[in-house]
Structure formats: structure tokens, C-alpha cells
LUMLO-615612 format. One record per residue: chain; residue number from 1; x, y, z of N, C-alpha, C in turn. Coordinates in steps of 0.05 Angstrom, whole numbers. Example, Ala and Ser with C-alpha at 12.3 -4.5 7.8 and 13.67 -1.06 7.14 Angstrom:
 c   k   n_c1   n_c2   n_c3  ca_c1  ca_c2  ca_c3   c_c1   c_c2   c_c3
 A   1    264   -114    156    246    -90    156    264    -66    156
 A   2    257    -45    142    273    -21    143    258      1    157
END
This chain:
 c   k   n_c1   n_c2   n_c3  ca_c1  ca_c2  ca_c3   c_c1   c_c2   c_c3
 A   1   -927   -340    100   -944   -361     89   -927   -379     71
 A   2   -910   -368     54   -894   -385     36   -874   -401     53
 A   3   -864   -390     74   -846   -405     92   -860   -429    104
 A   4   -886   -426    111   -901   -449    121   -904   -471    100
 A   5   -908   -462     75   -910   -481     53   -884   -496     50
 A   6   -862   -481     50   -835   -493     47   -829   -513     70
 A   7   -838   -507     94   -833   -524    117   -853   -548    118
 A   8   -873   -548    101   -893   -569    102   -914   -565    123
 A   9   -914   -542    136   -933   -537    157   -961   -530    146
 A  10   -962   -523    121   -988   -516    108   -986   -522     78
 A  11  -1009   -526     66  -1010   -531     37  -1023   -506     24
 A  12  -1012   -498      1  -1023   -474    -12  -1050   -480    -26
 A  13  -1068   -461    -26  -1092   -463    -41  -1086   -455    -70
 A  14  -1101   -467    -89  -1096   -461   -117  -1097   -432   -123
 A  15  -1115   -417   -112  -1117   -388   -117  -1092   -374   -110
 A  16  -1079   -382    -88  -1054   -369    -80  -1032   -376   -100
 A  17  -1032   -400   -111  -1012   -407   -130  -1015   -391   -156
 A  18  -1040   -386   -164  -1045   -370   -187  -1034   -342   -183
 A  19  -1040   -330   -160  -1030   -303   -154  -1000   -302   -152
 A  20   -988   -323   -140   -959   -324   -137   -946   -325   -165
 A  21   -956   -341   -183   -945   -343   -210   -947   -316   -224
 A  22   -970   -302   -221   -973   -276   -233   -953   -256   -222
 A  23   -950   -255   -196   -932   -236   -183   -903   -241   -192
 A  24   -896   -267   -194   -869   -274   -202   -865   -273   -232
 A  25   -887   -270   -246   -886   -270   -276   -874   -295   -287
 A  26   -883   -318   -277   -873   -344   -287   -898   -361   -293
 A  27   -893   -382   -310   -915   -400   -315   -916   -422   -293
 A  28   -937   -437   -293   -940   -458   -272   -918   -479   -274
 A  29   -909   -486   -298   -888   -506   -300   -863   -497   -286
 A  30   -856   -472   -290   -832   -461   -277   -836   -459   -247
 A  31   -860   -452   -239   -866   -449   -210   -865   -476   -196
 A  32   -876   -497   -209   -877   -523   -196   -852   -539   -199
 A  33   -837   -536   -221   -813   -552   -225   -788   -539   -214
 A  34   -791   -515   -205   -768   -502   -192   -746   -493   -211
 A  35   -753   -489   -236   -733   -478   -255   -725   -450   -247
 A  36   -702   -442   -256   -692   -415   -250   -711   -394   -262
 A  37   -724   -378   -246   -743   -358   -256   -729   -336   -272
 A  38   -703   -334   -270   -688   -313   -284   -683   -322   -313
 A  39   -684   -347   -318   -678   -358   -345   -703   -356   -362
 A  40   -702   -343   -385   -726   -340   -402   -735   -366   -414
 A  41   -761   -368   -421   -771   -391   -434   -756   -395   -461
 A  42   -750   -420   -467   -736   -426   -492   -757   -430   -513
 A  43   -755   -416   -535   -774   -419   -557   -758   -415   -583
 A  44   -758   -434   -600   -743   -433   -625   -761   -425   -648
 A  45   -754   -404   -661   -769   -395   -685   -756   -408   -709
 A  46   -771   -424   -723   -759   -440   -745   -754   -423   -770
 A  47   -771   -404   -775   -768   -387   -799   -744   -368   -794
 A  48   -723   -371   -811   -698   -356   -807   -703   -326   -809
 A  49   -718   -317   -828   -722   -288   -832   -738   -277   -808
 A  50   -758   -291   -799   -774   -282   -776   -757   -282   -751
 A  51   -739   -301   -748   -721   -302   -725   -703   -278   -724
 A  52   -691   -271   -747   -674   -247   -749   -689   -222   -743
 A  53   -713   -220   -754   -730   -196   -748   -737   -194   -719
 A  54   -743   -216   -706   -749   -215   -677   -725   -205   -661
 A  55   -701   -213   -669   -677   -204   -655   -675   -173   -657
 A  56   -681   -163   -681   -679   -134   -686   -701   -119   -671
 A  57   -725   -131   -671   -748   -119   -658   -743   -117   -628
 A  58   -729   -136   -617   -723   -136   -588   -706   -112   -579
 A  59   -693    -99   -599   -676    -75   -592   -691    -49   -597
 A  60   -716    -50   -607   -731    -26   -612   -742    -14   -586
 A  61   -750     11   -587   -763     23   -564   -789      9   -559
 A  62   -798      9   -534   -822     -6   -526   -847      2   -542
 A  63   -850     28   -548   -873     36   -563   -872     26   -592
 A  64   -848     23   -604   -846     11   -630   -851    -19   -629
 A  65   -843    -32   -608   -848    -60   -604   -878    -65   -602
 A  66   -892    -46   -589   -922    -49   -587   -935    -47   -614
 A  67   -925    -31   -632   -936    -29   -659   -932    -55   -674
 A  68   -908    -66   -672   -902    -92   -684   -921   -114   -673
 A  69   -924   -114   -647   -942   -134   -634   -970   -131   -644
 A  70   -979   -106   -647  -1006   -101   -657  -1010   -113   -685
 A  71   -990   -109   -703   -992   -120   -730   -991   -150   -730
 A  72   -974   -162   -713   -973   -191   -711   -999   -202   -701
 A  73  -1010   -189   -681  -1036   -198   -670  -1058   -196   -691
 A  74  -1058   -175   -707  -1078   -173   -728  -1075   -195   -749
 A  75  -1050   -202   -756  -1046   -223   -775  -1055   -250   -765
 A  76  -1050   -255   -739  -1059   -280   -727  -1089   -282   -725
 A  77  -1102   -260   -718  -1131   -259   -716  -1144   -263   -744
 A  78  -1131   -251   -765  -1141   -254   -792  -1139   -284   -800
 A  79  -1118   -297   -793  -1114   -325   -800  -1135   -342   -785
 A  80  -1140   -336   -759  -1160   -351   -744  -1187   -347   -756
 A  81  -1193   -323   -765  -1219   -317   -777  -1222   -333   -803
 A  82  -1201   -334   -819  -1202   -350   -844  -1207   -379   -838
 A  83  -1194   -389   -818  -1198   -417   -811  -1226   -422   -802
 A  84  -1237   -404   -786  -1264   -406   -776  -1284   -406   -799
 A  85  -1280   -388   -819  -1298   -386   -842  -1296   -412   -859
 A  86  -1271   -422   -863  -1268   -446   -880  -1280   -470   -866
 A  87  -1278   -472   -839  -1290   -494   -824  -1320   -493   -824
 A  88  -1331   -468   -824  -1360   -465   -825  -1371   -473   -852
 A  89  -1356   -467   -873  -1365   -473   -900  -1364   -503   -906
 A  90  -1347   -517   -892  -1344   -546   -898  -1366   -563   -887
END
């Protein structure tokens, strides 16, 4: 099927593109622009301390990384809740 797309013999349906991006574990931009799927997304963390901590976290065992992700997710959700409450009060 992908070969037919490449040859121009058929056009992909959007649903197939969504599934293909998920299987390849890439975002649509990378899928459509043909960037190297092996190259990770570039994201610059501006806070120096947070950047250094992220580098250290990347070397932890996966279960320890999950704990860190859980705490970060909680902090983000708490901030979103505060914003929601302050917007509702205004």
C-alpha cells in the first residue's frame, strides 16, 4: 500500500496516515516533511537547572523516570487548576 502511495498510484486516507504516524512513533510534521525519523525532536529547555536535571533523569531506570513524570504531571495539573480557578473568579 505504501509503495502505491510512493509511486503515485494511490492516495492515502487520513486514517491510514494517523495509524502510520503512530506505528512509526513520529509526529505529522516529521511524517509529511520527510525529516529523519531517527533524529529526536529538538526542544530547548531555557531553565538551566531544569535542563541539567532532565539530563540526569534521562539516565535513571525507567521506573524512576515514571515517578519523576508523575510528579511533573501533578505540578502541571495543579498550575492548570489554579489558572482555571483564577479565570473563573475574574
